[in-house]
Residue frames relative to the residue before (quaternion, step in Angstrom):
aa qw qx qy qz dx dy dz
X 1.0000 0.0000 0.0000 0.0000 0.00 0.00 0.00
X 0.3218 -0.7561 0.5181 0.2375 3.58 -0.81 0.82
X 0.6896 -0.5202 0.3230 0.3867 3.58 -1.26 0.45
X 0.6123 0.5988 -0.3488 0.3806 3.49 1.06 -0.79
X 0.6613 0.5098 -0.3159 0.4505 3.57 0.99 -0.77
X 0.6612 0.5055 -0.3018 0.4650 3.60 1.16 -0.50
X 0.8183 0.2769 -0.1138 0.4906 3.57 0.87 -0.88
X 0.4353 -0.6966 0.4607 0.3362 3.52 1.17 -0.40
X 0.4324 -0.6562 0.5426 0.2967 3.53 -1.33 -0.29
X 0.2503 -0.7653 0.5773 0.1354 3.48 -1.22 0.56
X 0.1853 -0.6949 0.6768 0.1572 3.53 -1.16 0.68
X 0.0132 -0.8249 0.5637 -0.0392 3.58 -0.83 0.98
X 0.1893 -0.7184 0.6527 0.1483 3.52 -1.35 0.39
X 0.0796 -0.7732 0.6280 0.0372 3.53 -0.89 1.01
X 0.1599 -0.8059 0.5659 0.0681 3.52 -1.14 0.56
X 0.0715 -0.7730 0.6291 0.0390 3.57 -1.19 0.56
X 0.2477 -0.7412 0.6058 0.1490 3.53 -1.09 0.80
X 0.1041 0.8056 -0.5772 0.0841 3.56 -0.94 0.83
X 0.7887 -0.3010 0.2299 0.4842 3.54 -1.35 -0.21
X 0.7500 0.4023 -0.2172 0.4780 3.59 0.87 -0.84
X 0.6808 -0.4567 0.2917 0.4929 3.62 1.18 0.22
X 0.7231 -0.4119 0.3368 0.4405 3.52 -1.24 -0.47
X 0.0961 -0.7506 0.6495 0.0740 3.51 -1.22 0.69
X 0.1294 -0.7760 0.6111 0.0879 3.54 -1.16 0.63
X 0.1048 -0.7535 0.6449 0.0737 3.53 -1.26 0.45
X 0.1419 -0.7766 0.6106 0.0626 3.57 -0.97 0.96
X 0.1511 0.7971 -0.5727 0.1177 3.56 -0.89 0.92
X 0.2965 -0.7205 0.5823 0.2321 3.56 -1.31 -0.12
X 0.0021 -0.7953 0.6045 -0.0448 3.54 -1.18 0.61
X 0.4802 -0.6216 0.5346 0.3117 3.52 -1.39 0.16
X 0.7814 0.2102 -0.0818 0.5818 3.55 1.17 -0.63
X 0.2902 -0.8245 0.4622 0.1496 3.56 0.00 1.31
X 0.6647 0.5144 -0.3032 0.4491 3.57 0.89 -0.99
X 0.6842 0.4824 -0.2918 0.4627 3.59 0.86 -0.99
X 0.6567 0.5063 -0.3171 0.4602 3.63 0.97 -0.76
X 0.6520 0.4917 -0.3365 0.4689 3.63 0.89 -0.65
X 0.6204 0.5306 -0.3273 0.4759 3.56 1.10 -0.78
X 0.6388 0.5338 -0.3143 0.4562 3.58 1.03 -0.81
X 0.6342 0.5102 -0.3350 0.4746 3.60 1.00 -0.81
X 0.7066 0.4810 -0.2635 0.4471 3.56 0.84 -0.97
X 0.6680 0.4870 -0.2877 0.4835 3.59 1.24 -0.53
X 0.5254 -0.6452 0.4136 0.3695 3.59 1.25 -0.12
X 0.6175 0.5372 -0.3619 0.4462 3.59 1.20 0.27
X 0.4928 0.6359 -0.4477 0.3903 3.59 1.21 0.25
X 0.8035 -0.1981 0.1798 0.5318 3.58 -1.13 -0.61
X 0.6158 -0.5816 0.3908 0.3602 3.57 -1.04 0.77
X 0.6926 0.5006 -0.2961 0.4267 3.61 0.86 -0.83
X 0.6787 0.4739 -0.2956 0.4768 3.61 1.29 -0.20
X 0.4916 0.6923 -0.4247 0.3142 3.60 1.17 -0.05
X 0.7977 0.3284 -0.2283 0.4514 3.55 -1.10 0.74
X 0.6768 0.4440 -0.2840 0.5140 3.55 1.25 0.27
X 0.3797 -0.6753 0.5671 0.2796 3.59 -1.22 0.38
X 0.1534 -0.8376 0.5227 0.0402 3.57 -0.31 1.27
X 0.1328 -0.7635 0.6282 0.0684 3.52 -1.20 0.65
X 0.4822 -0.6629 0.4951 0.2880 3.55 -1.01 0.87
X 0.1635 -0.8015 0.5713 0.0671 3.60 -0.69 1.10
X 0.8116 -0.0170 0.1007 0.5752 3.59 0.97 -0.83
X 0.0774 0.7764 -0.6242 0.0392 3.58 -1.13 0.65
X 0.0872 -0.7485 0.6563 0.0373 3.53 -1.24 0.74
X 0.2868 -0.7459 0.5775 0.1669 3.56 -1.07 0.73
X 0.0785 -0.7781 0.6229 0.0168 3.55 -1.11 0.86
X 0.5568 -0.6446 0.4345 0.2929 3.54 -1.19 0.64
X 0.8082 0.1057 -0.0528 0.5769 3.56 1.18 -0.57
X 0.6678 -0.5422 0.3673 0.3538 3.52 -1.35 0.48
X 0.6347 0.5270 -0.3568 0.4383 3.65 0.83 -0.73
X 0.6507 0.5067 -0.3186 0.4674 3.60 0.92 -0.82
X 0.6638 0.5041 -0.2971 0.4658 3.54 0.95 -0.92
X 0.6795 0.4881 -0.2995 0.4587 3.57 0.90 -0.83
X 0.6057 0.5361 -0.3522 0.4708 3.62 1.11 -0.63
X 0.6710 0.4891 -0.2944 0.4731 3.58 0.91 -0.92
X 0.6016 0.5533 -0.3503 0.4574 3.57 1.02 -0.73
X 0.6428 0.5369 -0.3090 0.4507 3.58 0.92 -1.00
X 0.6939 0.4690 -0.2812 0.4685 3.60 0.90 -0.90
X 0.6550 0.5078 -0.3232 0.4567 3.60 0.96 -0.78
X 0.6239 0.5446 -0.3496 0.4381 3.62 1.04 -0.71
X 0.7151 0.4320 -0.2405 0.4942 3.56 1.15 -0.50
X 0.6466 0.4977 -0.3198 0.4817 3.62 1.24 -0.11
X 0.1499 -0.8251 0.5426 0.0483 3.59 0.17 1.29
X 0.6262 0.5681 -0.3316 0.4185 3.55 1.02 -0.76
X 0.6217 0.5321 -0.3242 0.4746 3.59 1.04 -0.76
X 0.6817 0.4837 -0.2788 0.4728 3.55 0.89 -0.99
X 0.6226 0.5385 -0.3329 0.4599 3.60 1.08 -0.72
X 0.6354 0.5282 -0.3100 0.4703 3.60 1.04 -0.86
X 0.6168 0.5525 -0.3568 0.4325 3.61 0.98 -0.68
X 0.6628 0.4847 -0.3037 0.4833 3.57 1.02 -0.81
X 0.5880 0.5583 -0.3773 0.4475 3.61 1.06 -0.62
X 0.6756 0.4869 -0.2780 0.4787 3.57 0.99 -0.92
X 0.6199 0.5561 -0.3424 0.4349 3.60 1.11 -0.72
X 0.6580 0.5276 -0.2893 0.4528 3.59 1.05 -0.83
X 0.6379 0.5703 -0.3358 0.3937 3.63 1.08 -0.62
């Protein structure tokens, strides 16, 4: 049995505040803690290097196709990501 079937998959949104304002990144993973640590260590996705990231949102799914579908939708929903930063500031 593979690990994915035991733990599921996560879709997540991370955010970072900087000189140029807020940035968000949407992704999916089998291990949320390890993936966030990789982003903050500079070994995650190239677009996330050099920033201090914070987990803004996460959802768990039973399978990879469902997680990837949700990731696709979240990447296109800028208003949702913008609301997450509004809540972060409060």
